[in-house]
KETIGU-296602 format. One record per atom (N, C-alpha, C, O): residue number from 1; residue in three letters; chain; atom name; x negated, y, z negated. Coordinates in pm, 1 decimal, m for minus. Example, Ala and Ser with C-alpha at 12.3 -4.5 7.8 and 13.67 -1.06 7.14 Angstrom:
2
(sepa 1,"ALA","A","N",(m1319.0,m569.0,m780.0)) (sepa 1,"ALA","A","CA",(m1230.0,m450.0,m780.0)) (sepa 1,"ALA","A","C",(m1320.0,m330.0,m780.0)) (sepa 1,"ALA","A","O",(m1423.6,m331.9,m846.5)) (sepa 2,"SER","A","N",(m1285.0,m225.0,m708.0)) (sepa 2,"SER","A","CA",(m1367.0,m106.0,m714.0)) (sepa 2,"SER","A","C",(m1290.0,3.0,m787.0)) (sepa 2,"SER","A","O",(m1340.9,113.8,m803.9)) 
// end
This chain:
77
(sepa 1,"UNK","A","N",(1231.6,m3057.2,2487.1)) (sepa 1,"UNK","A","CA",(1300.1,m2959.0,2389.0)) (sepa 1,"UNK","A","C",(1391.7,m2904.6,2477.4)) (sepa 1,"UNK","A","O",(1380.3,m2895.9,2599.6)) (sepa 2,"UNK","A","N",(1496.2,m2863.5,2397.0)) (sepa 2,"UNK","A","CA",(1614.4,m2809.9,2429.2)) (sepa 2,"UNK","A","C",(1579.5,m2641.6,2473.9)) (sepa 2,"UNK","A","O",(1514.3,m2576.6,2392.2)) (sepa 3,"UNK","A","N",(1607.6,m2598.7,2555.9)) (sepa 3,"UNK","A","CA",(1602.9,m2420.2,2594.4)) (sepa 3,"UNK","A","C",(1713.0,m2374.9,2574.0)) (sepa 3,"UNK","A","O",(1806.5,m2442.2,2617.4)) (sepa 4,"UNK","A","N",(1744.1,m2250.4,2504.0)) (sepa 4,"UNK","A","CA",(1868.7,m2220.9,2497.2)) (sepa 4,"UNK","A","C",(1815.6,m2022.1,2552.4)) (sepa 4,"UNK","A","O",(1711.0,m1958.2,2541.2)) (sepa 5,"UNK","A","N",(1933.3,m1994.9,2601.3)) (sepa 5,"UNK","A","CA",(1988.6,m1845.2,2689.6)) (sepa 5,"UNK","A","C",(1993.2,m1740.1,2639.1)) (sepa 5,"UNK","A","O",(2106.0,m1717.6,2595.3)) (sepa 6,"UNK","A","N",(1908.1,m1644.1,2619.2)) (sepa 6,"UNK","A","CA",(1946.6,m1545.4,2547.6)) (sepa 6,"UNK","A","C",(1942.8,m1436.7,2669.0)) (sepa 6,"UNK","A","O",(1874.0,m1431.6,2771.0)) (sepa 7,"UNK","A","N",(2051.9,m1345.8,2613.1)) (sepa 7,"UNK","A","CA",(2052.1,m1233.4,2722.0)) (sepa 7,"UNK","A","C",(2018.2,m1094.2,2685.6)) (sepa 7,"UNK","A","O",(2054.8,m1049.7,2576.8)) (sepa 8,"UNK","A","N",(1963.9,m1036.4,2752.8)) (sepa 8,"UNK","A","CA",(1971.5,m877.2,2689.5)) (sepa 8,"UNK","A","C",(1935.6,m808.6,2769.2)) (sepa 8,"UNK","A","O",(1878.7,m856.1,2867.4)) (sepa 9,"UNK","A","N",(1961.5,m631.7,2752.7)) (sepa 9,"UNK","A","CA",(1997.5,m576.2,2820.2)) (sepa 9,"UNK","A","C",(1864.3,m470.5,2782.0)) (sepa 9,"UNK","A","O",(1799.1,m440.7,2681.9)) (sepa 10,"UNK","A","N",(1868.8,m427.6,2956.8)) (sepa 10,"UNK","A","CA",(1694.9,m374.2,2972.4)) (sepa 10,"UNK","A","C",(1747.2,m260.3,2999.3)) (sepa 10,"UNK","A","O",(1861.9,m257.7,3044.0)) (sepa 11,"UNK","A","N",(1682.4,m153.2,2980.4)) (sepa 11,"UNK","A","CA",(1732.9,26.6,3022.5)) (sepa 11,"UNK","A","C",(1616.7,47.6,3095.0)) (sepa 11,"UNK","A","O",(1506.5,23.5,3045.7)) (sepa 12,"UNK","A","N",(1631.7,92.7,3213.6)) (sepa 12,"UNK","A","CA",(1490.5,138.7,3320.2)) (sepa 12,"UNK","A","C",(1547.2,303.5,3378.1)) (sepa 12,"UNK","A","O",(1654.5,339.9,3426.2)) (sepa 13,"UNK","A","N",(1481.2,341.1,3361.9)) (sepa 13,"UNK","A","CA",(1404.6,504.2,3352.1)) (sepa 13,"UNK","A","C",(1330.1,548.6,3515.2)) (sepa 13,"UNK","A","O",(1248.2,503.9,3595.5)) (sepa 14,"UNK","A","N",(1380.3,613.2,3505.0)) (sepa 14,"UNK","A","CA",(1299.6,663.1,3669.9)) (sepa 14,"UNK","A","C",(1193.8,741.5,3571.4)) (sepa 14,"UNK","A","O",(1219.7,761.6,3452.7)) (sepa 15,"UNK","A","N",(1067.2,784.8,3636.6)) (sepa 15,"UNK","A","CA",(982.0,861.4,3594.7)) (sepa 15,"UNK","A","C",(879.9,951.1,3726.6)) (sepa 15,"UNK","A","O",(801.7,896.7,3804.6)) (sepa 16,"UNK","A","N",(904.2,1062.6,3719.9)) (sepa 16,"UNK","A","CA",(856.5,1147.1,3810.4)) (sepa 16,"UNK","A","C",(707.0,1138.3,3812.7)) (sepa 16,"UNK","A","O",(664.7,1201.5,3909.6)) (sepa 17,"UNK","A","N",(645.7,1103.3,3767.6)) (sepa 17,"UNK","A","CA",(481.1,1110.2,3754.5)) (sepa 17,"UNK","A","C",(450.4,947.5,3800.8)) (sepa 17,"UNK","A","O",(362.3,929.4,3884.8)) (sepa 18,"UNK","A","N",(533.2,815.5,3738.1)) (sepa 18,"UNK","A","CA",(465.3,671.2,3748.6)) (sepa 18,"UNK","A","C",(576.2,618.1,3785.6)) (sepa 18,"UNK","A","O",(573.4,495.0,3784.3)) (sepa 19,"UNK","A","N",(689.8,673.3,3824.0)) (sepa 19,"UNK","A","CA",(732.0,543.3,3888.3)) (sepa 19,"UNK","A","C",(897.3,495.9,3788.1)) (sepa 19,"UNK","A","O",(1005.6,552.6,3773.7)) (sepa 20,"UNK","A","N",(840.8,371.1,3740.0)) (sepa 20,"UNK","A","CA",(959.1,347.5,3664.8)) (sepa 20,"UNK","A","C",(914.8,292.9,3530.1)) (sepa 20,"UNK","A","O",(812.8,224.3,3523.3)) (sepa 21,"UNK","A","N",(1000.3,325.6,3404.1)) (sepa 21,"UNK","A","CA",(958.4,256.1,3254.8)) (sepa 21,"UNK","A","C",(1103.1,194.4,3246.6)) (sepa 21,"UNK","A","O",(1209.2,236.5,3292.7)) (sepa 22,"UNK","A","N",(1074.0,81.0,3173.2)) (sepa 22,"UNK","A","CA",(1186.5,m36.7,3144.0)) (sepa 22,"UNK","A","C",(1140.4,m115.4,2964.7)) (sepa 22,"UNK","A","O",(1035.6,m164.0,2922.3)) (sepa 23,"UNK","A","N",(1251.7,m98.1,2913.5)) (sepa 23,"UNK","A","CA",(1238.4,m167.4,2769.9)) (sepa 23,"UNK","A","C",(1379.9,m202.4,2729.5)) (sepa 23,"UNK","A","O",(1477.9,m141.0,2771.6)) (sepa 24,"UNK","A","N",(1385.0,m300.0,2649.4)) (sepa 24,"UNK","A","CA",(1450.7,m371.5,2620.8)) (sepa 24,"UNK","A","C",(1461.7,m304.4,2438.1)) (sepa 24,"UNK","A","O",(1372.5,m318.8,2354.5)) (sepa 25,"UNK","A","N",(1609.3,m225.2,2413.2)) (sepa 25,"UNK","A","CA",(1601.0,m201.7,2255.6)) (sepa 25,"UNK","A","C",(1624.1,m294.5,2163.7)) (sepa 25,"UNK","A","O",(1591.2,m280.2,2045.9)) (sepa 26,"UNK","A","N",(1709.9,m445.0,2231.9)) (sepa 26,"UNK","A","CA",(1692.4,m496.6,2067.0)) (sepa 26,"UNK","A","C",(1523.4,m601.1,2072.9)) (sepa 26,"UNK","A","O",(1518.8,m691.4,1989.3)) (sepa 27,"UNK","A","N",(1413.4,m587.6,2154.8)) (sepa 27,"UNK","A","CA",(1327.6,m633.4,2121.2)) (sepa 27,"UNK","A","C",(1243.8,m506.9,2095.1)) (sepa 27,"UNK","A","O",(1241.8,m433.5,2194.0)) (sepa 28,"UNK","A","N",(1168.6,m457.2,1981.1)) (sepa 28,"UNK","A","CA",(1102.3,m380.0,1924.3)) (sepa 28,"UNK","A","C",(1005.2,m389.1,2004.3)) (sepa 28,"UNK","A","O",(971.5,m503.9,2033.1)) (sepa 29,"UNK","A","N",(908.5,m244.9,2082.7)) (sepa 29,"UNK","A","CA",(772.5,m310.1,2158.5)) (sepa 29,"UNK","A","C",(758.6,m339.1,2262.3)) (sepa 29,"UNK","A","O",(649.3,m322.3,2316.3)) (sepa 30,"UNK","A","N",(906.6,m415.0,2354.5)) (sepa 30,"UNK","A","CA",(886.9,m474.8,2473.4)) (sepa 30,"UNK","A","C",(929.1,m377.3,2577.7)) (sepa 30,"UNK","A","O",(1048.0,m355.5,2600.7)) (sepa 31,"UNK","A","N",(833.7,m320.1,2639.4)) (sepa 31,"UNK","A","CA",(857.5,m222.7,2755.0)) (sepa 31,"UNK","A","C",(699.3,m242.7,2838.5)) (sepa 31,"UNK","A","O",(589.0,m282.9,2801.4)) (sepa 32,"UNK","A","N",(760.3,m186.7,2981.8)) (sepa 32,"UNK","A","CA",(630.3,m205.2,3068.3)) (sepa 32,"UNK","A","C",(690.0,m87.1,3169.9)) (sepa 32,"UNK","A","O",(791.4,m25.9,3136.2)) (sepa 33,"UNK","A","N",(617.7,m55.8,3304.8)) (sepa 33,"UNK","A","CA",(645.3,15.7,3399.9)) (sepa 33,"UNK","A","C",(609.4,m68.9,3534.6)) (sepa 33,"UNK","A","O",(551.7,m177.6,3538.5)) (sepa 34,"UNK","A","N",(655.5,4.4,3638.5)) (sepa 34,"UNK","A","CA",(625.5,m21.2,3740.4)) (sepa 34,"UNK","A","C",(615.8,77.4,3848.2)) (sepa 34,"UNK","A","O",(675.4,180.6,3817.2)) (sepa 35,"UNK","A","N",(547.1,83.0,3995.2)) (sepa 35,"UNK","A","CA",(578.8,174.3,4066.9)) (sepa 35,"UNK","A","C",(690.8,198.5,4153.0)) (sepa 35,"UNK","A","O",(711.3,297.6,4223.1)) (sepa 36,"UNK","A","N",(759.8,96.9,4139.0)) (sepa 36,"UNK","A","CA",(862.4,51.9,4239.1)) (sepa 36,"UNK","A","C",(998.3,2.4,4180.7)) (sepa 36,"UNK","A","O",(954.4,m57.1,4082.3)) (sepa 37,"UNK","A","N",(1181.5,m19.0,4172.5)) (sepa 37,"UNK","A","CA",(1241.1,m57.2,4095.2)) (sepa 37,"UNK","A","C",(1200.5,m187.7,4100.8)) (sepa 37,"UNK","A","O",(1169.7,m219.5,3985.9)) (sepa 38,"UNK","A","N",(1186.3,m269.6,4167.9)) (sepa 38,"UNK","A","CA",(1167.8,m420.9,4188.6)) (sepa 38,"UNK","A","C",(1054.7,m473.4,4090.1)) (sepa 38,"UNK","A","O",(1063.8,m570.3,4014.8)) (sepa 39,"UNK","A","N",(948.3,m390.0,4106.7)) (sepa 39,"UNK","A","CA",(842.8,m386.5,4036.8)) (sepa 39,"UNK","A","C",(846.3,m412.9,3894.9)) (sepa 39,"UNK","A","O",(775.7,m486.3,3825.7)) (sepa 40,"UNK","A","N",(938.1,m341.5,3867.7)) (sepa 40,"UNK","A","CA",(970.2,m296.8,3717.6)) (sepa 40,"UNK","A","C",(1074.5,m395.1,3672.7)) (sepa 40,"UNK","A","O",(1072.5,m404.9,3550.0)) (sepa 41,"UNK","A","N",(1147.7,m456.8,3718.8)) (sepa 41,"UNK","A","CA",(1281.8,m568.8,3684.2)) (sepa 41,"UNK","A","C",(1167.5,m657.6,3692.0)) (sepa 41,"UNK","A","O",(1160.2,m711.4,3581.5)) (sepa 42,"UNK","A","N",(1069.4,m702.3,3771.2)) (sepa 42,"UNK","A","CA",(935.7,m814.9,3739.9)) (sepa 42,"UNK","A","C",(925.1,m822.3,3618.4)) (sepa 42,"UNK","A","O",(977.8,m897.8,3536.6)) (sepa 43,"UNK","A","N",(815.5,m695.8,3603.4)) (sepa 43,"UNK","A","CA",(704.5,m666.7,3478.4)) (sepa 43,"UNK","A","C",(843.7,m685.4,3347.7)) (sepa 43,"UNK","A","O",(806.8,m677.6,3230.6)) (sepa 44,"UNK","A","N",(935.4,m699.6,3364.5)) (sepa 44,"UNK","A","CA",(996.1,m658.4,3221.6)) (sepa 44,"UNK","A","C",(1051.3,m784.3,3207.6)) (sepa 44,"UNK","A","O",(1058.9,m822.9,3091.0)) (sepa 45,"UNK","A","N",(1099.3,m872.9,3308.2)) (sepa 45,"UNK","A","CA",(1083.3,m1035.4,3288.7)) (sepa 45,"UNK","A","C",(991.8,m1123.2,3231.2)) (sepa 45,"UNK","A","O",(1007.5,m1222.4,3160.2)) (sepa 46,"UNK","A","N",(869.1,m1054.0,3286.4)) (sepa 46,"UNK","A","CA",(723.4,m1134.6,3215.7)) (sepa 46,"UNK","A","C",(689.6,m1046.8,3089.9)) (sepa 46,"UNK","A","O",(614.2,m1098.4,3007.4)) (sepa 47,"UNK","A","N",(732.9,m929.8,3067.3)) (sepa 47,"UNK","A","CA",(708.3,m853.1,2924.9)) (sepa 47,"UNK","A","C",(834.1,m952.4,2846.3)) (sepa 47,"UNK","A","O",(810.8,m987.0,2730.5)) (sepa 48,"UNK","A","N",(884.4,m969.2,2871.2)) (sepa 48,"UNK","A","CA",(1053.3,m1027.2,2775.1)) (sepa 48,"UNK","A","C",(995.2,m1176.5,2726.0)) (sepa 48,"UNK","A","O",(985.5,m1216.6,2610.0)) (sepa 49,"UNK","A","N",(963.6,m1238.5,2835.2)) (sepa 49,"UNK","A","CA",(911.3,m1417.0,2815.4)) (sepa 49,"UNK","A","C",(847.5,m1373.8,2773.2)) (sepa 49,"UNK","A","O",(912.4,m1342.9,2673.2)) (sepa 50,"UNK","A","N",(675.7,m1301.4,2743.6)) (sepa 50,"UNK","A","CA",(607.0,m1347.1,2647.6)) (sepa 50,"UNK","A","C",(557.9,m1326.7,2549.2)) (sepa 50,"UNK","A","O",(463.4,m1372.6,2484.9)) (sepa 51,"UNK","A","N",(682.2,m1196.7,2531.3)) (sepa 51,"UNK","A","CA",(756.6,m1129.2,2351.6)) (sepa 51,"UNK","A","C",(797.3,m1262.7,2296.5)) (sepa 51,"UNK","A","O",(747.9,m1317.2,2197.8)) (sepa 52,"UNK","A","N",(910.0,m1316.2,2385.8)) (sepa 52,"UNK","A","CA",(1007.8,m1426.5,2296.0)) (sepa 52,"UNK","A","C",(874.4,m1540.8,2270.0)) (sepa 52,"UNK","A","O",(882.0,m1621.8,2177.6)) (sepa 53,"UNK","A","N",(774.9,m1537.1,2346.3)) (sepa 53,"UNK","A","CA",(722.8,m1690.4,2295.2)) (sepa 53,"UNK","A","C",(600.4,m1620.2,2183.8)) (sepa 53,"UNK","A","O",(539.5,m1695.3,2107.7)) (sepa 54,"UNK","A","N",(583.5,m1524.7,2184.6)) (sepa 54,"UNK","A","CA",(519.5,m1454.5,2064.3)) (sepa 54,"UNK","A","C",(648.6,m1485.1,1952.9)) (sepa 54,"UNK","A","O",(654.2,m1552.3,1849.8)) (sepa 55,"UNK","A","N",(695.6,m1445.6,1987.9)) (sepa 55,"UNK","A","CA",(818.6,m1450.6,1832.5)) (sepa 55,"UNK","A","C",(871.9,m1628.7,1811.7)) (sepa 55,"UNK","A","O",(907.2,m1661.0,1698.3)) (sepa 56,"UNK","A","N",(874.6,m1723.4,1910.4)) (sepa 56,"UNK","A","CA",(891.1,m1813.1,1834.9)) (sepa 56,"UNK","A","C",(783.0,m1876.6,1828.4)) (sepa 56,"UNK","A","O",(805.6,m1977.6,1761.7)) (sepa 57,"UNK","A","N",(620.3,m1872.1,1878.2)) (sepa 57,"UNK","A","CA",(480.7,m1926.1,1868.8)) (sepa 57,"UNK","A","C",(523.0,m1886.3,1667.5)) (sepa 57,"UNK","A","O",(555.5,m1975.0,1588.5)) (sepa 58,"UNK","A","N",(512.8,m1774.6,1639.6)) (sepa 58,"UNK","A","CA",(458.8,m1733.7,1493.6)) (sepa 58,"UNK","A","C",(631.3,m1781.7,1393.3)) (sepa 58,"UNK","A","O",(650.0,m1735.3,1280.8)) (sepa 59,"UNK","A","N",(713.7,m1856.3,1447.1)) (sepa 59,"UNK","A","CA",(861.8,m1957.8,1388.4)) (sepa 59,"UNK","A","C",(920.2,m1847.9,1351.8)) (sepa 59,"UNK","A","O",(970.9,m1844.0,1239.7)) (sepa 60,"UNK","A","N",(926.4,m1727.5,1443.5)) (sepa 60,"UNK","A","CA",(1039.9,m1602.8,1319.4)) (sepa 60,"UNK","A","C",(1144.5,m1634.3,1445.9)) (sepa 60,"UNK","A","O",(1123.1,m1693.7,1551.6)) (sepa 61,"UNK","A","N",(1262.9,m1573.1,1395.8)) (sepa 61,"UNK","A","CA",(1384.5,m1555.1,1465.6)) (sepa 61,"UNK","A","C",(1392.1,m1500.2,1580.1)) (sepa 61,"UNK","A","O",(1325.9,m1396.9,1589.8)) (sepa 62,"UNK","A","N",(1467.5,m1542.0,1699.9)) (sepa 62,"UNK","A","CA",(1469.0,m1468.7,1837.0)) (sepa 62,"UNK","A","C",(1525.9,m1373.6,1761.3)) (sepa 62,"UNK","A","O",(1581.7,m1395.8,1653.8)) (sepa 63,"UNK","A","N",(1511.4,m1242.4,1825.1)) (sepa 63,"UNK","A","CA",(1645.0,m1115.3,1800.0)) (sepa 63,"UNK","A","C",(1745.9,m1139.1,1912.1)) (sepa 63,"UNK","A","O",(1729.9,m1158.3,2032.6)) (sepa 64,"UNK","A","N",(1886.7,m1129.7,1812.7)) (sepa 64,"UNK","A","CA",(1974.4,m1076.9,1901.8)) (sepa 64,"UNK","A","C",(1997.7,m987.7,2017.6)) (sepa 64,"UNK","A","O",(1915.9,m895.7,2021.2)) (sepa 65,"UNK","A","N",(2089.4,m987.4,2118.3)) (sepa 65,"UNK","A","CA",(2112.2,m843.2,2178.3)) (sepa 65,"UNK","A","C",(2189.9,m761.6,2089.3)) (sepa 65,"UNK","A","O",(2288.5,m796.4,2024.4)) (sepa 66,"UNK","A","N",(2123.4,m626.5,2094.5)) (sepa 66,"UNK","A","CA",(2202.6,m549.9,2011.7)) (sepa 66,"UNK","A","C",(2316.2,m436.1,2106.9)) (sepa 66,"UNK","A","O",(2410.4,m368.7,2065.1)) (sepa 67,"UNK","A","N",(2291.8,m442.4,2168.1)) (sepa 67,"UNK","A","CA",(2371.4,m383.6,2290.9)) (sepa 67,"UNK","A","C",(2512.1,m348.4,2278.3)) (sepa 67,"UNK","A","O",(2568.4,m444.7,2226.3)) (sepa 68,"UNK","A","N",(2589.5,m260.4,2300.5)) (sepa 68,"UNK","A","CA",(2683.4,m218.8,2292.7)) (sepa 68,"UNK","A","C",(2782.1,m137.5,2413.3)) (sepa 68,"UNK","A","O",(2898.3,m164.6,2443.4)) (sepa 69,"UNK","A","N",(2682.1,m16.1,2476.9)) (sepa 69,"UNK","A","CA",(2734.2,7.3,2571.9)) (sepa 69,"UNK","A","C",(2625.2,94.0,2617.9)) (sepa 69,"UNK","A","O",(2514.9,94.5,2563.2)) (sepa 70,"UNK","A","N",(2668.1,196.3,2757.9)) (sepa 70,"UNK","A","CA",(2636.8,299.3,2792.0)) (sepa 70,"UNK","A","C",(2710.6,455.2,2817.7)) (sepa 70,"UNK","A","O",(2832.8,441.1,2822.8)) (sepa 71,"UNK","A","N",(2684.8,541.7,2828.1)) (sepa 71,"UNK","A","CA",(2759.9,667.2,2839.3)) (sepa 71,"UNK","A","C",(2682.7,750.6,2922.6)) (sepa 71,"UNK","A","O",(2561.0,752.0,2904.1)) (sepa 72,"UNK","A","N",(2741.8,833.5,3027.8)) (sepa 72,"UNK","A","CA",(2668.5,939.4,3060.4)) (sepa 72,"UNK","A","C",(2715.3,1086.0,2978.2)) (sepa 72,"UNK","A","O",(2835.4,1110.3,2965.6)) (sepa 73,"UNK","A","N",(2630.4,1163.0,2933.9)) (sepa 73,"UNK","A","CA",(2652.6,1269.1,2839.3)) (sepa 73,"UNK","A","C",(2605.4,1387.3,2935.2)) (sepa 73,"UNK","A","O",(2490.0,1389.4,2978.1)) (sepa 74,"UNK","A","N",(2718.5,1506.0,2973.8)) (sepa 74,"UNK","A","CA",(2681.2,1617.4,3021.7)) (sepa 74,"UNK","A","C",(2711.0,1727.9,2945.9)) (sepa 74,"UNK","A","O",(2806.5,1744.1,2870.0)) (sepa 75,"UNK","A","N",(2609.1,1812.2,2976.4)) (sepa 75,"UNK","A","CA",(2586.1,1952.1,2866.8)) (sepa 75,"UNK","A","C",(2534.2,2041.4,2950.7)) (sepa 75,"UNK","A","O",(2440.3,2046.2,3030.0)) (sepa 76,"UNK","A","N",(2667.9,2150.3,2891.5)) (sepa 76,"UNK","A","CA",(2595.7,2311.4,2970.2)) (sepa 76,"UNK","A","C",(2566.0,2353.8,2870.3)) (sepa 76,"UNK","A","O",(2640.0,2368.2,2772.9)) (sepa 77,"UNK","A","N",(2358.2,2402.6,2885.8)) (sepa 77,"UNK","A","CA",(2330.6,2473.0,2783.1)) (sepa 77,"UNK","A","C",(2239.2,2621.0,2848.3)) (sepa 77,"UNK","A","O",(2199.2,2707.9,2770.8)) 
// end
């Protein structure tokens, strides 16, 4: 079986209480957390693999990456 390479953008945010939170915008419901940055990256890899396995098992189309860009927004309030 030929494997295809899929690239996704993961968003990682720092949470003051529980470490780090990560999600992939293109994969609705694919998210995880970890106490350290390294842990959340590892957990995101595993979550993404499991997500894509379930999509393929259901014979659904694998979502493509919809990521465009990021920017920082500064507001004075």
